[in-house]
C-alpha positions, 0 to 999 in steps of 0.5 A: 558903401552901405551908409544910410541917408535917414532924414528922421522924418519917416521918409525913405532913407533912399527913395530908389532903394525903397523901390527895388525888388525883393530879389535885388534887396536880397542880392544887395544884402548878400553883397553887403554881408560879404563885404562886412565879413571880408572887412572884419576877417580878411577872408575873400568871401563871395556873395554866392558863399553868403547865399548858401550859408545864410539862407535863413536870414536872406529868406526872412528878408525876401519874405518880408520885403514887399509887404513891409512898411518898415522896409519902404521907410527904412530900406537901407537900415532894413537890409543892413540889419539883415546883413548882420544876421547873415554874417552871424549865420555865415560864421556859424555855418563855417565853424570847424568843430563843435567840441566839449573840450575847454576852449578860451578865446584871446581876450586881448585880441578881442579887446583890440578889435572893439574899435573895428566893431564900433566903426562897422556899426557906425558905417551901417547905422550912421550916428547910432554909435553916439546914441544912448547905450550903444557903447554898452551894447557893443560890450554886452554883444561881444561878451555874450558872443564870446561866452557862447562860443567858449561854452559851445567849443566852437572854433575856426582857425587859430588865426581867425577865431577872434575876428570871426567872433567879432563878426558874429557879435554884430547881430547881438549888438544890434539886438541889445541896442534895439532897446534904446532905438525905436528904429532898430527895435521895429526892424528887429521885431519884424525880421526875427518874427519867423519861428525858430529865429 
C-alpha cells in the first residue's frame, strides 16, 4: 500500500505522487498513519481521528509540501516519514494518564513485537532494513521510547500498552537511522525544522 519506488537516481519515486496537491498529500499521510496504527494496535483508527490528534505533523507536511524539493524528488518517503510522526503524535494524544506512579512495560511483549516493527519499516522504506545500522536503530528507537514512557508514567489500556509503545517507536527509529541514510536525514531535517518539534 505505501511502498516506495525509489530508482536511486534522484528522480521522483512516483511521478504522479510528486504532482499531487498539498491537500491530497496531507490526506494520504493521514490515511497511511491510520493504516499503520491499525496494523500495529488492532484498533479501528479512522483518518478523521488521525487528523484531529496529529495536527502538528500534518500541518508541517502541509506547509512544506509545495515548496520542498525533497517532496518533489521523494514524495512517498516524505509522506511516510510524516506518517510516522503522525502516529507518534496520535499515540501521545490518546494516552490515558500522566502519573508519577512506578510503571513498567512488559519487555517480553515488546521484544516479541520487534519483527512487526522491522516489517513496518521495510514496508515504508523498502530496503532500509538492510542498510547499515538499521537493526541497531530499531533497538535504540524502541529502547528510548520504552524508557521515556516508563519515566513519564504514560499508559493506555492493559491490552494495548506495548503495541502503542511499538507504534510510537517508529518515529524515533527513523530519526536514529537518519544518521546512516542521506535520504532520511534530508527528510528529517526538513520535516522537523519547525520550532517546538
